Every structure is written in C-alpha cells, then in structure tokens.
N, CA, C and O atoms as a Tinker XYZ file with bonds, in Angstrom:
   468  protein
     1  N    -11.499000  -18.834000   12.881000    73     2
     2  CA   -10.759000  -18.033000   12.237000    64     1     3
     3  C    -10.935000  -17.974000   10.955000    63     2     4     5
     4  O    -11.246000  -19.033000   10.410000    81     3
     5  N    -10.804000  -16.840000   10.169000    73     3     6
     6  CA   -11.130000  -16.645000    8.816000    64     5     7
     7  C    -10.032000  -15.798000    8.137000    63     6     8     9
     8  O     -9.283000  -15.034000    8.746000    81     7
     9  N    -10.024000  -15.985000    7.009000    73     7    10
    10  CA    -9.069000  -15.158000    5.947000    64     9    11
    11  C     -9.512000  -15.160000    4.617000    63    10    12    13
    12  O    -10.129000  -16.031000    4.004000    81    11
    13  N     -9.023000  -13.823000    4.180000    73    11    14
    14  CA    -9.340000  -13.459000    2.652000    64    13    15
    15  C     -8.034000  -13.518000    1.913000    63    14    16    17
    16  O     -7.004000  -13.005000    2.350000    81    15
    17  N     -8.108000  -14.068000    0.945000    73    15    18
    18  CA    -6.811000  -13.847000   -0.071000    64    17    19
    19  C     -6.934000  -12.879000   -1.102000    63    18    20    21
    20  O     -7.894000  -12.872000   -1.872000    81    19
    21  N     -6.033000  -12.089000   -1.146000    73    19    22
    22  CA    -5.981000  -10.716000   -2.053000    64    21    23
    23  C     -4.844000  -10.837000   -2.896000    63    22    24    25
    24  O     -4.011000  -11.677000   -2.557000    81    23
    25  N     -4.623000  -10.129000   -3.992000    73    23    26
    26  CA    -3.790000  -10.016000   -4.995000    64    25    27
    27  C     -2.625000   -9.177000   -4.380000    63    26    28    29
    28  O     -2.877000   -8.178000   -3.707000    81    27
    29  N     -1.474000   -9.551000   -4.596000    73    27    30
    30  CA    -0.256000   -9.050000   -4.096000    64    29    31
    31  C      0.040000   -7.338000   -4.483000    63    30    32    33
    32  O      1.025000   -6.738000   -4.052000    81    31
    33  N     -0.776000   -6.849000   -5.173000    73    31    34
    34  CA    -0.649000   -5.615000   -5.576000    64    33    35
    35  C     -1.765000   -4.887000   -5.040000    63    34    36    37
    36  O     -1.891000   -3.742000   -5.475000    81    35
    37  N     -2.538000   -5.254000   -4.263000    73    35    38
    38  CA    -3.866000   -4.740000   -3.703000    64    37    39
    39  C     -3.433000   -4.113000   -2.285000    63    38    40    41
    40  O     -2.647000   -4.660000   -1.511000    81    39
    41  N     -4.044000   -2.926000   -2.075000    73    39    42
    42  CA    -3.846000   -2.333000   -0.785000    64    41    43
    43  C     -4.567000   -3.426000    0.442000    63    42    44    45
    44  O     -5.525000   -4.154000    0.183000    81    43
    45  N     -3.974000   -3.370000    1.629000    73    43    46
    46  CA    -4.508000   -4.145000    2.494000    64    45    47
    47  C     -6.120000   -3.818000    3.391000    63    46    48    49
    48  O     -6.931000   -4.606000    3.877000    81    47
    49  N     -6.101000   -2.468000    3.332000    73    47    50
    50  CA    -7.321000   -1.750000    4.054000    64    49    51
    51  C     -8.528000   -2.228000    3.405000    63    50    52    53
    52  O     -9.401000   -2.781000    4.075000    81    51
    53  N     -8.639000   -2.067000    2.220000    73    51    54
    54  CA    -9.881000   -2.667000    1.467000    64    53    55
    55  C    -10.253000   -3.990000    1.530000    63    54    56    57
    56  O    -11.432000   -4.328000    1.642000    81    55
    57  N     -9.247000   -4.839000    1.461000    73    55    58
    58  CA    -9.470000   -6.330000    2.043000    64    57    59
    59  C     -9.992000   -6.431000    2.989000    63    58    60    61
    60  O    -11.051000   -7.053000    3.064000    81    59
    61  N     -9.321000   -5.751000    4.201000    73    59    62
    62  CA    -9.372000   -5.735000    5.338000    64    61    63
    63  C    -10.697000   -5.511000    5.865000    63    62    64    65
    64  O    -11.193000   -6.224000    6.737000    81    63
    65  N    -11.344000   -4.391000    5.263000    73    63    66
    66  CA   -12.601000   -4.189000    5.462000    64    65    67
    67  C    -13.924000   -5.192000    4.780000    63    66    68    69
    68  O    -15.084000   -5.119000    5.183000    81    67
    69  N    -13.483000   -6.051000    3.752000    73    67    70
    70  CA   -14.024000   -7.109000    3.340000    64    69    71
    71  C    -14.324000   -8.032000    4.149000    63    70    72    73
    72  O    -15.437000   -8.542000    4.269000    81    71
    73  N    -13.244000   -8.326000    4.813000    73    71    74
    74  CA   -13.167000   -9.372000    5.856000    64    73    75
    75  C    -13.921000   -9.068000    7.122000    63    74    76    77
    76  O    -14.658000   -9.888000    7.669000    81    75
    77  N    -13.696000   -7.837000    7.564000    73    75    78
    78  CA   -14.467000   -7.102000    8.668000    64    77    79
    79  C    -15.815000   -7.227000    8.524000    63    78    80    81
    80  O    -16.459000   -7.501000    9.536000    81    79
    81  N    -16.373000   -7.088000    7.503000    73    79    82
    82  CA   -17.822000   -7.092000    7.255000    64    81    83
    83  C    -18.428000   -8.544000    7.501000    63    82    84    85
    84  O    -19.639000   -8.689000    7.668000    81    83
    85  N    -17.540000   -9.609000    7.515000    73    83    86
    86  CA   -18.237000  -11.003000    7.554000    64    85    87
    87  C    -18.285000  -11.272000    9.039000    63    86    88    89
    88  O    -18.866000  -12.294000    9.405000    81    87
    89  N    -17.748000  -10.483000    9.926000    73    87    90
    90  CA   -17.530000  -10.862000   11.316000    64    89    91
    91  C    -18.550000   -9.809000   12.231000    63    90    92    93
    92  O    -18.965000   -8.739000   11.786000    81    91
    93  N    -18.792000  -10.222000   13.289000    73    91    94
    94  CA   -19.681000   -9.208000   14.191000    64    93    95
    95  C    -19.342000   -9.643000   15.617000    63    94    96    97
    96  O    -19.173000  -10.836000   15.869000    81    95
    97  N    -19.236000   -8.656000   16.595000    73    95    98
    98  CA   -18.945000   -9.012000   17.963000    64    97    99
    99  C    -20.258000   -8.496000   18.827000    63    98   100   101
   100  O    -20.533000   -7.300000   18.931000    81    99
   101  N    -20.897000   -9.373000   19.327000    73    99   102
   102  CA   -21.887000   -9.072000   20.342000    64   101   103
   103  C    -21.332000   -8.353000   21.443000    63   102   104   105
   104  O    -22.008000   -7.398000   21.824000    81   103
   105  N    -20.133000   -8.609000   22.119000    73   103   106
   106  CA   -19.560000   -8.032000   23.285000    64   105   107
   107  C    -18.610000   -7.265000   22.519000    63   106   108   109
   108  O    -18.365000   -7.534000   21.343000    81   107
   109  N    -18.054000   -6.294000   23.166000    73   107   110
   110  CA   -17.090000   -5.393000   22.605000    64   109   111
   111  C    -15.533000   -6.012000   22.963000    63   110   112   113
   112  O    -14.945000   -6.151000   24.036000    81   111
   113  N    -15.238000   -6.246000   21.884000    73   111   114
   114  CA   -13.746000   -7.059000   21.798000    64   113   115
   115  C    -12.635000   -6.156000   21.232000    63   114   116   117
   116  O    -12.974000   -5.567000   20.206000    81   115
   117  N    -11.362000   -5.910000   21.674000    73   115   118
   118  CA   -10.594000   -5.153000   20.973000    64   117   119
   119  C    -10.053000   -5.584000   19.559000    63   118   120   121
   120  O     -9.692000   -6.754000   19.437000    81   119
   121  N     -9.976000   -4.815000   18.584000    73   119   122
   122  CA    -9.467000   -5.114000   17.440000    64   121   123
   123  C     -8.100000   -4.453000   17.177000    63   122   124   125
   124  O     -8.038000   -3.253000   16.908000    81   123
   125  N     -7.131000   -5.142000   17.244000    73   123   126
   126  CA    -5.584000   -4.845000   16.972000    64   125   127
   127  C     -5.327000   -4.688000   15.695000    63   126   128   129
   128  O     -5.406000   -5.699000   14.997000    81   127
   129  N     -4.975000   -3.462000   15.088000    73   127   130
   130  CA    -4.515000   -3.198000   13.662000    64   129   131
   131  C     -3.401000   -2.441000   13.428000    63   130   132   133
   132  O     -3.247000   -1.529000   14.240000    81   131
   133  N     -2.616000   -2.532000   12.610000    73   131   134
   134  CA    -1.681000   -1.734000   12.198000    64   133   135
   135  C     -2.083000   -0.516000   11.367000    63   134   136   137
   136  O     -3.249000   -0.330000   11.017000    81   135
   137  N     -1.049000    0.329000   11.057000    73   135   138
   138  CA    -1.473000    1.839000   10.472000    64   137   139
   139  C     -1.928000    1.635000    8.985000    63   138   140   141
   140  O     -2.436000    2.508000    8.281000    81   139
   141  N     -1.693000    0.494000    8.665000    73   139   142
   142  CA    -2.460000    0.182000    7.206000    64   141   143
   143  C     -3.894000    0.456000    7.388000    63   142   144   145
   144  O     -4.486000    0.981000    6.445000    81   143
   145  N     -4.587000    0.152000    8.552000    73   143   146
   146  CA    -5.807000    0.026000    8.609000    64   145   147
   147  C     -6.470000    1.258000    9.497000    63   146   148   149
   148  O     -7.512000    1.109000   10.136000    81   147
   149  N     -5.790000    2.379000    9.453000    73   147   150
   150  CA    -6.237000    3.423000   10.254000    64   149   151
   151  C     -6.938000    4.637000    9.565000    63   150   152   153
   152  O     -7.055000    5.741000   10.098000    81   151
   153  N     -7.403000    4.298000    8.284000    73   151   154
   154  CA    -8.262000    5.224000    7.845000    64   153   155
   155  C     -9.798000    5.068000    8.386000    63   154   156   157
   156  O    -10.285000    4.062000    8.900000    81   155
   157  N    -10.377000    6.214000    8.158000    73   155   158
   158  CA   -11.923000    6.404000    8.885000    64   157   159
   159  C    -12.984000    5.475000    8.449000    63   158   160   161
   160  O    -13.960000    5.135000    9.117000    81   159
   161  N    -12.662000    5.085000    7.187000    73   159   162
   162  CA   -13.697000    4.064000    6.882000    64   161   163
   163  C    -13.636000    2.483000    7.345000    63   162   164   165
   164  O    -14.570000    1.683000    7.290000    81   163
   165  N    -12.264000    2.233000    7.826000    73   163   166
   166  CA   -12.054000    1.019000    8.412000    64   165   167
   167  C    -12.498000    1.046000    9.839000    63   166   168   169
   168  O    -13.242000    0.190000   10.316000    81   167
   169  N    -11.985000    2.122000   10.541000    73   167   170
   170  CA   -12.231000    2.328000   11.948000    64   169   171
   171  C    -13.707000    2.415000   12.209000    63   170   172   173
   172  O    -14.162000    1.819000   13.186000    81   171
   173  N    -14.491000    3.104000   11.423000    73   171   174
   174  CA   -15.870000    3.297000   11.390000    64   173   175
   175  C    -16.683000    1.820000   11.447000    63   174   176   177
   176  O    -17.494000    1.441000   12.292000    81   175
   177  N    -16.208000    1.161000   10.316000    73   175   178
   178  CA   -16.802000   -0.149000    9.936000    64   177   179
   179  C    -16.376000   -1.066000   11.169000    63   178   180   181
   180  O    -17.128000   -1.979000   11.509000    81   179
   181  N    -15.269000   -0.850000   11.792000    73   179   182
   182  CA   -14.916000   -1.806000   13.061000    64   181   183
   183  C    -15.925000   -1.498000   14.257000    63   182   184   185
   184  O    -16.551000   -2.414000   14.791000    81   183
   185  N    -16.054000   -0.195000   14.644000    73   183   186
   186  CA   -17.141000    0.090000   15.406000    64   185   187
   187  C    -18.455000   -0.092000   15.170000    63   186   188   189
   188  O    -19.263000   -0.155000   16.096000    81   187
   189  N    -18.795000   -0.196000   13.908000    73   187   190
   190  CA   -20.030000   -0.725000   13.640000    64   189   191
   191  C    -20.404000   -2.149000   13.695000    63   190   192   193
   192  O    -21.564000   -2.557000   13.756000    81   191
   193  N    -19.387000   -2.843000   13.670000    73   191   194
   194  CA   -19.412000   -4.017000   13.809000    64   193   195
   195  C    -19.242000   -4.751000   15.449000    63   194   196   197
   196  O    -19.287000   -5.937000   15.779000    81   195
   197  N    -19.046000   -3.594000   16.215000    73   195   198
   198  CA   -19.092000   -4.102000   17.585000    64   197   199
   199  C    -17.620000   -4.099000   18.089000    63   198   200   201
   200  O    -17.482000   -4.574000   19.216000    81   199
   201  N    -16.696000   -3.733000   17.579000    73   199   202
   202  CA   -15.176000   -3.909000   17.858000    64   201   203
   203  C    -14.741000   -2.453000   18.512000    63   202   204   205
   204  O    -15.416000   -1.428000   18.408000    81   203
   205  N    -13.525000   -2.562000   19.180000    73   203   206
   206  CA   -12.846000   -1.283000   19.859000    64   205   207
   207  C    -11.723000   -1.224000   18.928000    63   206   208   209
   208  O    -10.785000   -2.014000   19.032000    81   207
   209  N    -11.770000   -0.357000   18.055000    73   207   210
   210  CA   -10.371000   -0.527000   17.335000    64   209   211
   211  C     -9.172000    0.186000   18.035000    63   210   212   213
   212  O     -9.193000    1.352000   18.429000    81   211
   213  N     -8.207000   -0.613000   18.125000    73   211   214
   214  CA    -6.744000   -0.181000   18.728000    64   213   215
   215  C     -5.712000    0.029000   17.503000    63   214   216   217
   216  O     -5.243000   -0.976000   16.969000    81   215
   217  N     -5.403000    1.122000   17.115000    73   215   218
   218  CA    -4.733000    1.437000   16.015000    64   217   219
   219  C     -4.076000    2.909000   16.384000    63   218   220   221
   220  O     -4.811000    3.813000   16.782000    81   219
   221  N     -2.839000    3.073000   16.251000    73   219   222
   222  CA    -2.180000    4.234000   16.211000    64   221   223
   223  C     -2.597000    5.076000   14.940000    63   222   224   225
   224  O     -2.789000    4.569000   13.835000    81   223
   225  N     -2.703000    6.287000   15.198000    73   223   226
   226  CA    -2.969000    7.178000   14.153000    64   225   227
   227  C     -1.497000    7.479000   13.361000    63   226   228   229
   228  O     -0.472000    7.505000   14.042000    81   227
   229  N     -1.437000    7.692000   11.988000    73   227   230
   230  CA    -0.514000    8.135000   11.170000    64   229   231
   231  C      0.098000    9.355000   11.964000    63   230   232   233
   232  O     -0.552000    9.942000   12.829000    81   231
   233  N      1.434000    9.712000   11.604000    73   231   234
   234  CA     2.070000   10.808000   12.170000    64   233   235
   235  C      1.528000   12.087000   11.491000    63   234   236   237
   236  O      1.531000   13.179000   12.060000    81   235
   237  N      1.075000   11.889000   10.269000    73   235   238
   238  CA     0.724000   13.374000    9.833000    64   237   239
   239  C     -0.902000   13.567000    9.856000    63   238   240   241
   240  O     -1.414000   14.374000    9.081000    81   239
   241  N     -1.659000   12.839000   10.724000    73   239   242
   242  CA    -2.995000   13.023000   10.920000    64   241   243
   243  C     -3.167000   14.490000   11.555000    63   242   244   245
   244  O     -2.420000   14.963000   12.412000    81   243
   245  N     -4.227000   15.095000   11.014000    73   243   246
   246  CA    -4.497000   16.461000   11.691000    64   245   247
   247  C     -5.123000   16.537000   13.020000    63   246   248   249
   248  O     -4.955000   17.458000   13.819000    81   247
   249  N     -5.865000   15.485000   13.196000    73   247   250
   250  CA    -6.569000   15.164000   14.495000    64   249   251
   251  C     -6.346000   13.623000   14.947000    63   250   252   253
   252  O     -7.233000   12.783000   14.796000    81   251
   253  N     -5.028000   13.313000   15.540000    73   251   254
   254  CA    -4.786000   12.314000   16.271000    64   253   255
   255  C     -5.592000   11.818000   17.372000    63   254   256   257
   256  O     -6.059000   12.679000   18.118000    81   255
   257  N     -5.861000   10.527000   17.635000    73   255   258
   258  CA    -6.567000   10.052000   18.647000    64   257   259
   259  C     -5.611000    9.174000   19.745000    63   258   260   261
   260  O     -4.516000    8.635000   19.582000    81   259
   261  N     -6.392000    9.253000   20.793000    73   259   262
   262  CA    -5.678000    8.250000   21.940000    64   261   263
   263  C     -5.942000    6.994000   21.588000    63   262   264   265
   264  O     -7.064000    6.714000   21.167000    81   263
   265  N     -4.957000    6.039000   21.701000    73   263   266
   266  CA    -5.246000    4.402000   21.647000    64   265   267
   267  C     -4.476000    3.646000   22.869000    63   266   268   269
   268  O     -3.453000    4.106000   23.377000    81   267
   269  N     -5.025000    2.562000   23.232000    73   267   270
   270  CA    -3.870000    1.897000   24.544000    64   269   271
   271  C     -2.801000    1.287000   24.089000    63   270   272   273
   272  O     -2.806000    0.160000   23.594000    81   271
   273  N     -1.663000    2.129000   24.260000    73   271   274
   274  CA    -0.451000    1.609000   23.735000    64   273   275
   275  C      0.018000    0.417000   24.386000    63   274   276   277
   276  O      0.879000   -0.242000   23.804000    81   275
   277  N     -0.417000    0.031000   25.518000    73   275   278
   278  CA    -0.077000   -1.383000   26.212000    64   277   279
   279  C     -0.521000   -2.326000   25.288000    63   278   280   281
   280  O      0.279000   -3.030000   24.671000    81   279
   281  N     -2.005000   -2.418000   25.104000    73   279   282
   282  CA    -2.694000   -3.353000   24.511000    64   281   283
   283  C     -2.173000   -3.342000   23.025000    63   282   284   285
   284  O     -2.212000   -4.421000   22.434000    81   283
   285  N     -1.658000   -2.171000   22.316000    73   283   286
   286  CA    -1.178000   -2.309000   21.039000    64   285   287
   287  C     -0.031000   -3.153000   20.716000    63   286   288   289
   288  O      0.238000   -3.683000   19.638000    81   287
   289  N      0.731000   -3.200000   22.050000    73   287   290
   290  CA     2.046000   -4.030000   21.795000    64   289   291
   291  C      1.594000   -5.512000   21.752000    63   290   292   293
   292  O      2.419000   -6.362000   21.418000    81   291
   293  N      0.458000   -5.828000   22.040000    73   291   294
   294  CA     0.275000   -7.326000   21.842000    64   293   295
   295  C      0.090000   -7.752000   20.551000    63   294   296   297
   296  O      0.076000   -8.947000   20.259000    81   295
   297  N     -0.088000   -6.654000   19.566000    73   295   298
   298  CA    -0.157000   -6.907000   18.022000    64   297   299
   299  C      0.689000   -7.685000   17.679000    63   298   300   301
   300  O      0.350000   -8.415000   16.747000    81   299
   301  N      2.004000   -7.866000   18.200000    73   299   302
   302  CA     3.048000   -8.679000   17.648000    64   301   303
   303  C      2.773000  -10.169000   17.889000    63   302   304   305
   304  O      3.464000  -11.001000   17.301000    81   303
   305  N      1.832000  -10.529000   18.696000    73   303   306
   306  CA     1.580000  -12.035000   18.719000    64   305   307
   307  C      0.936000  -12.354000   17.275000    63   306   308   309
   308  O      1.128000  -13.443000   16.733000    81   307
   309  N      0.168000  -11.349000   16.695000    73   307   310
   310  CA    -0.570000  -11.734000   15.413000    64   309   311
   311  C      0.551000  -11.755000   14.381000    63   310   312   313
   312  O      0.463000  -12.638000   13.528000    81   311
   313  N      1.660000  -10.869000   14.314000    73   311   314
   314  CA     2.559000  -10.937000   13.410000    64   313   315
   315  C      3.498000  -12.255000   13.800000    63   314   316   317
   316  O      4.013000  -12.861000   12.860000    81   315
   317  N      3.722000  -12.694000   15.090000    73   315   318
   318  CA     4.397000  -13.864000   15.114000    64   317   319
   319  C      3.644000  -14.973000   14.669000    63   318   320   321
   320  O      4.309000  -15.889000   14.187000    81   319
   321  N      2.266000  -15.130000   14.717000    73   319   322
   322  CA     1.412000  -16.112000   14.278000    64   321   323
   323  C      1.681000  -16.162000   12.850000    63   322   324   325
   324  O      1.958000  -17.271000   12.394000    81   323
   325  N      1.646000  -14.980000   11.913000    73   323   326
   326  CA     1.861000  -15.167000   10.560000    64   325   327
   327  C      3.325000  -15.544000   10.245000    63   326   328   329
   328  O      3.553000  -16.139000    9.192000    81   327
   329  N      4.320000  -15.238000   11.082000    73   327   330
   330  CA     5.701000  -15.789000   10.849000    64   329   331
   331  C      5.753000  -17.370000   10.948000    63   330   332   333
   332  O      6.537000  -18.044000   10.280000    81   331
   333  N      4.779000  -17.929000   11.909000    73   331   334
   334  CA     4.767000  -19.343000   12.162000    64   333   335
   335  C      3.921000  -19.855000   10.723000    63   334   336   337
   336  O      4.320000  -20.902000   10.214000    81   335
   337  N      3.151000  -19.373000   10.290000    73   335   338
   338  CA     2.651000  -19.858000    9.081000    64   337   339
   339  C      3.507000  -19.742000    7.916000    63   338   340   341
   340  O      3.494000  -20.585000    7.019000    81   339
   341  N      4.270000  -18.686000    7.910000    73   339   342
   342  CA     5.198000  -18.670000    6.568000    64   341   343
   343  C      6.267000  -19.596000    6.818000    63   342   344   345
   344  O      7.050000  -19.778000    5.885000    81   343
   345  N      6.439000  -20.167000    7.804000    73   343   346
   346  CA     7.671000  -21.359000    8.011000    64   345   347
   347  C      7.123000  -22.452000    7.010000    63   346   348   349
   348  O      7.941000  -23.147000    6.407000    81   347
   349  N      5.866000  -22.616000    6.826000    73   347   350
   350  CA     5.553000  -23.754000    5.676000    64   349   351
   351  C      5.827000  -23.048000    4.280000    63   350   352   353
   352  O      5.434000  -21.964000    3.848000    81   351
   353  N      6.603000  -23.991000    3.744000    73   351   354
   354  CA     7.508000  -23.338000    2.553000    64   353   355
   355  C      6.276000  -23.040000    1.376000    63   354   356   357
   356  O      6.479000  -22.167000    0.533000    81   355
   357  N      4.964000  -23.839000    1.376000    73   355   358
   358  CA     3.969000  -23.750000    0.242000    64   357   359
   359  C      3.362000  -22.362000    0.477000    63   358   360   361
   360  O      3.086000  -21.564000   -0.420000    81   359
   361  N      3.174000  -22.156000    1.893000    73   359   362
   362  CA     2.583000  -20.736000    2.459000    64   361   363
   363  C      3.244000  -19.749000    1.655000    63   362   364   365
   364  O      2.728000  -19.107000    0.740000    81   363
   365  N      4.655000  -19.664000    2.147000    73   363   366
   366  CA     5.656000  -18.470000    1.921000    64   365   367
   367  C      5.792000  -18.313000    0.555000    63   366   368   369
   368  O      5.651000  -17.174000    0.111000    81   367
   369  N      6.090000  -19.413000   -0.364000    73   367   370
   370  CA     6.307000  -19.077000   -1.591000    64   369   371
   371  C      5.157000  -18.964000   -2.441000    63   370   372   373
   372  O      5.259000  -18.339000   -3.496000    81   371
   373  N      3.941000  -19.564000   -2.060000    73   371   374
   374  CA     2.790000  -19.617000   -2.904000    64   373   375
   375  C      2.841000  -19.712000   -4.436000    63   374   376   377
   376  O      2.530000  -18.852000   -5.259000    81   375
   377  N      3.384000  -21.168000   -4.660000    73   375   378
   378  CA     3.622000  -21.771000   -5.804000    64   377   379
   379  C      2.278000  -22.085000   -6.557000    63   378   380   381
   380  O      2.213000  -22.245000   -7.776000    81   379
   381  N      1.275000  -22.150000   -5.742000    73   379   382
   382  CA    -0.157000  -22.578000   -6.121000    64   381   383
   383  C     -0.784000  -21.502000   -7.036000    63   382   384   385
   384  O     -0.763000  -20.343000   -6.619000    81   383
   385  N     -1.285000  -21.736000   -8.122000    73   383   386
   386  CA    -1.936000  -20.914000   -8.993000    64   385   387
   387  C     -3.305000  -20.770000   -8.828000    63   386   388   389
   388  O     -3.755000  -19.684000   -9.192000    81   387
   389  N     -4.067000  -21.560000   -8.388000    73   387   390
   390  CA    -5.579000  -21.584000   -7.729000    64   389   391
   391  C     -5.744000  -20.987000   -6.467000    63   390   392   393
   392  O     -5.218000  -21.591000   -5.532000    81   391
   393  N     -6.400000  -19.855000   -6.191000    73   391   394
   394  CA    -6.961000  -19.533000   -4.702000    64   393   395
   395  C     -7.299000  -20.600000   -3.646000    63   394   396   397
   396  O     -6.993000  -20.668000   -2.455000    81   395
   397  N     -8.115000  -21.515000   -4.536000    73   395   398
   398  CA    -8.652000  -22.487000   -3.679000    64   397   399
   399  C     -7.830000  -23.387000   -3.053000    63   398   400   401
   400  O     -8.067000  -23.765000   -1.906000    81   399
   401  N     -6.508000  -23.922000   -3.944000    73   399   402
   402  CA    -5.627000  -24.581000   -3.469000    64   401   403
   403  C     -4.487000  -23.942000   -2.408000    63   402   404   405
   404  O     -3.852000  -24.606000   -1.587000    81   403
   405  N     -4.408000  -22.836000   -2.574000    73   403   406
   406  CA    -3.638000  -21.924000   -1.678000    64   405   407
   407  C     -4.411000  -21.648000   -0.298000    63   406   408   409
   408  O     -3.728000  -21.505000    0.715000    81   407
   409  N     -5.598000  -21.579000   -0.231000    73   407   410
   410  CA    -6.439000  -21.580000    0.840000    64   409   411
   411  C     -6.399000  -22.848000    1.754000    63   410   412   413
   412  O     -6.309000  -22.884000    2.981000    81   411
   413  N     -6.505000  -24.069000    0.699000    73   411   414
   414  CA    -6.367000  -24.984000    1.499000    64   413   415
   415  C     -5.023000  -25.422000    2.180000    63   414   416   417
   416  O     -4.995000  -26.254000    3.087000    81   415
   417  N     -3.923000  -24.805000    1.679000    73   415   418
   418  CA    -2.581000  -24.854000    2.324000    64   417   419
   419  C     -2.533000  -24.143000    3.510000    63   418   420   421
   420  O     -2.060000  -24.581000    4.559000    81   419
   421  N     -3.043000  -22.999000    3.343000    73   419   422
   422  CA    -3.104000  -21.917000    4.667000    64   421   423
   423  C     -3.781000  -22.644000    5.891000    63   422   424   425
   424  O     -3.302000  -22.796000    7.015000    81   423
   425  N     -5.075000  -23.081000    5.386000    73   423   426
   426  CA    -5.747000  -24.057000    6.465000    64   425   427
   427  C     -5.260000  -25.027000    7.065000    63   426   428   429
   428  O     -5.418000  -25.221000    8.270000    81   427
   429  N     -4.400000  -25.988000    6.061000    73   427   430
   430  CA    -3.628000  -27.138000    6.682000    64   429   431
   431  C     -2.351000  -26.681000    7.587000    63   430   432   433
   432  O     -1.929000  -27.275000    8.579000    81   431
   433  N     -1.874000  -25.570000    7.050000    73   431   434
   434  CA    -0.816000  -24.805000    8.038000    64   433   435
   435  C     -1.152000  -24.363000    9.259000    63   434   436   437
   436  O     -0.279000  -24.312000   10.125000    81   435
   437  N     -2.440000  -23.977000    9.530000    73   435   438
   438  CA    -3.250000  -23.463000   10.585000    64   437   439
   439  C     -3.611000  -24.519000   11.390000    63   438   440   441
   440  O     -3.718000  -24.331000   12.601000    81   439
   441  N     -3.812000  -25.582000   10.913000    73   439   442
   442  CA    -3.997000  -26.827000   11.624000    64   441   443
   443  C     -2.854000  -27.605000   12.256000    63   442   444   445
   444  O     -2.945000  -28.163000   13.349000    81   443
   445  N     -1.817000  -27.600000   11.518000    73   443   446
   446  CA    -0.509000  -28.024000   11.788000    64   445   447
   447  C     -0.013000  -27.163000   13.055000    63   446   448   449
   448  O      0.346000  -27.762000   14.069000    81   447
   449  N      0.007000  -25.814000   12.998000    73   447   450
   450  CA     0.413000  -24.856000   14.021000    64   449   451
   451  C     -0.325000  -25.042000   15.243000    63   450   452   453
   452  O      0.192000  -24.969000   16.358000    81   451
   453  N     -1.584000  -25.293000   15.014000    73   451   454
   454  CA    -2.680000  -25.518000   16.327000    64   453   455
   455  C     -2.142000  -26.839000   17.220000    63   454   456   457
   456  O     -2.136000  -26.904000   18.449000    81   455
   457  N     -1.767000  -27.701000   16.434000    73   455   458
   458  CA    -1.439000  -29.102000   16.991000    64   457   459
   459  C      0.053000  -28.898000   17.537000    63   458   460   461
   460  O      0.317000  -29.375000   18.640000    81   459
   461  N      0.894000  -28.314000   16.925000    73   459   462
   462  CA     2.275000  -28.056000   17.349000    64   461   463
   463  C      2.465000  -27.179000   18.488000    63   462   464   465
   464  O      3.416000  -27.363000   19.248000    81   463
   465  N      1.680000  -26.291000   18.655000    73   463   466
   466  CA     1.687000  -25.183000   19.782000    64   465   467
   467  C      1.046000  -25.332000   20.744000    63   466   468
   468  O      1.046000  -24.474000   21.626000    81   467
C-alpha cells in the first residue's frame, strides 16, 4: 500500500494522478474512485496504467458513461478504512509539522490497523 500527502488546500485529482503514475497493473484490476476523480485525465491515466476505472460521472456530464453500480458500492470499504485510520488521534489532528513525521504516523496507524483487524 502506498500514499501521498498533499496540502489541505489542494484538489484531490492532481495528487491522485501523481499516485496513480507510481503504480501499474499487469492484470486488469478495478479502480474504485469517487466523483472527485472522474475527470478525463484521471480516467485515461488509470486505463493506461492497466486499471478499469469504476467511477460515476458527474450529473452535469454531457456524455455520461456506464459503470458497475454494484462494484461501486464496495467503495465504502475504502472510506471505512480511512475512518479506522482517523481513529488514531495523531492522524486525525495532524499536529506534526513535518511530512516525514506525519507519514511515519500514518504508516504506524496502518500497521496497528492490520494487526487489530
């Protein structure tokens, strides 16, 4: 598992693309994304990296696409994982000033979550 830390005032999609550029799938795997990542650049990059993007189009899209609604429902598992990580106070509050320290705290929380679950 990997992650990137971004500033709180940055949009998620450009940071998500940076993260997506670092991974590649030999086999086709589904990539569950929320609507923040439904722009054409992110979807194209996901397909180039060997993933099948599962993301609903925004309501105002001129050319909406079909997506697997049943598979998209499983995205809540990712949201619940973030919720479990945020139960660690140091992850939730982010008092750390240095990104390297905050990254270590997140990694430690991920390890504890893997052991406890």
